[in-house]
C-alpha angles and dihedrals in degrees: 000000000000116000124209099198104020131075125186143176134189121215132157091356092305122116113206112200119197122197103216118193101119139242099014103007097224118191118244133168092274092053091050092050091047092049090053092050096044095047089052089050095048094042090056094047110100089200091065119079100166138014128221122196124196141144129253120246129024102273105065148017088194120328094206136278119325103272092189089061094043098048093063095049125100119219094273091050092047092051090051091052089047091052091051092048093049090051091054093047092047091052091053093046094047097040110132090232128067114265124205125196115213102198106203100174138329117019104181131165107320089017090059089046089053090053091049094058091056118091095233134018127207119178139187121244090255095054119123127196132198146148099215096167095110088063089058094051095256139086131233111286103182098073099284096127090054107034096042095059091048090057105036102020129258098274095054091041091055090049092054095041098043098046097035091208128147124255126197130234094266092056091044089056093046093055092043094246087130131030099216142007121210138170113277095254091052097050102091096036090051094045091047090049090054092045093049091052091051092046090060093057120101104280100218094045089049091050091049091047092052092046092050093051098042097043094040092054091070101048138060120276097261092050089047091054090052089052090049092051092052092048091046090054092050091051093045092054093061131103088233090063090055091047093047094052093042091051090049091052091046092046095236137117112273121241107215120201100187092247 
């Protein structure tokens, strides 16, 4: 499939996806549809073990949803766009492979929501984050009100959502919005290094681990433990488990086959 606003490359089992709508890479309906299609494509590709999402250029990861598209929509049109955006975000969040966001600049509104659905977030020192929707007379509609508080806690989430003000990379790290901050020229190399390490892990165990964490986050403890037990059993039944334990006993590096 040819993509109008996405570029991607696959190297060493890592797929790097670039959102390309310079200079600020805003999200519109086409981008959301393309993200859904590309994530499906990469998730089904056995040559891909991890996915990295970033923006092109130096100004922005994604500077929000496309306001020019939104301002001309009626309520029905806006709800349809919202449905399409939520589908794209859900596919990224539920992908069977780990997904890393490399935030190279502004991550505002929908851009911040895109980062939140990734498993891990690395940002450059010049990155900025905000949920400015309240200043436009609306609220986040792509999951920001729900996912943000699950990551940073409700009090900090309300501060960011209610004021709609920007925070820098240092504050983002302090509140655990991001996992790591690096100089701009180290962002992609660092994110690729993380992705390559994850891509070498046993694929089924990684999928079960992600499912246990993501699904368990939304249920009570006892239900989460039941989910964990099921995922543990699925990982234990694999050939990779046998190889991993055998390699440990033989004091060598395991060779995982994804089976």
